[in-house]
N, C-alpha and C positions, 0 to 999 in steps of 0.2 A: 657578710662579715660574721665571724664567730662571736658567740656570746660567752662571757665568763660563767663558770659554773663550779660547783663543789664536788663533781663526780670523782675527780682524781683524789681529792682529799679524803672522801668517803672510802674510796678503794684502798688507799694505803693505811687508813686508820683501822681497818678491820672491824669497824663498828664501834670503836672507842670514841664516844662523843666528846669526852674531855680533850683527847688528842686533836680531834677535828677543830674544836673551839680554840685550842691553843695555837694551832697553825693559822687559823683564820685571824686571830688576834695579832699575830706577828705580821701577817700580810697587811692588815688594816693599819698597823703602826708604821711599818717600814715602807710600804709602797708609795704613799703620798710624798714622803720625804725624798725617796730616791727619784721620783718623777720630777720634783722641783729641782733637785740637783742636776739631773739630766737636762732639763729645760734651760737652766741658767748656764750650764757649760756650752750648750748649743748656741744660745744668744751671744755668748762671749767668744764664739768660734774656737773653743778649746776642744778640737775634734778627737785628740787622743783620749781625753777624759770622757768625752761622749761615748766613744767606743767601749771604754771600760764600764761606764754606767749602763749601757745597753746590755753588756755581758752579764752584769749583776741582775738586772731587772728581768731578763728573759726567762730566768728560772721561775720567777714568780708568775709569769705569763703561763708557763707550762703547768704550774700547780693549780691554775684556774682552768685547766682543761682546754686550752687554746693552742693546740699543736701546730696548726697552720700559721698562727701568729708567731709562734716561737721560730718557725722557719723564716718568716719575714724579718723578725728581729735579728736573727743570725746573719741573714743577707745584708741587712742594713748596717750591722756592726762591721762586717767585712768591707762593705763599700765605703763607709765613713773613714775607715783606716786608710783607704786609697784616695780620700778627698772627695768622694761622690756622696752628696747629701740628698739626692732625689727621693729616696725611699723614706726619709725621715718624716715627712708629712703623713705618710700612711701609718707609720709606727705611732705617731702622736694620736691618730684617731683611735687606735687600739688601746693606747694607754689611757686616753680620756674615758673610753668605755669601761675599762677596768676601774678607774678611779671612782666613777659614778656607782658602779656595782658595789664596790667595797664600802662606800659611804652609806649605802642602803642596806647593808648586812648587819 
């Protein structure tokens, strides 16, 4: 399983530490909220909203350098739109890993 990292943020920042810190602050603020909303929508079987939530959150996954996980999130989003939730548990493992990573940054 991939590990979240700041390589992509460093790459797009061009060495601008303030920009990196700003993006990291946004991730730390928004990600936990979006994850809770996603989880609640899943618990309530509101799968149209779950698919939208995944669409929003997958960009944050990419910002943390987890490109294979972005692919999994895209597949999960597509499958949930079709009523197939099998991949959701795999996505949750990724999101939990990111949540812990961001809490420790």
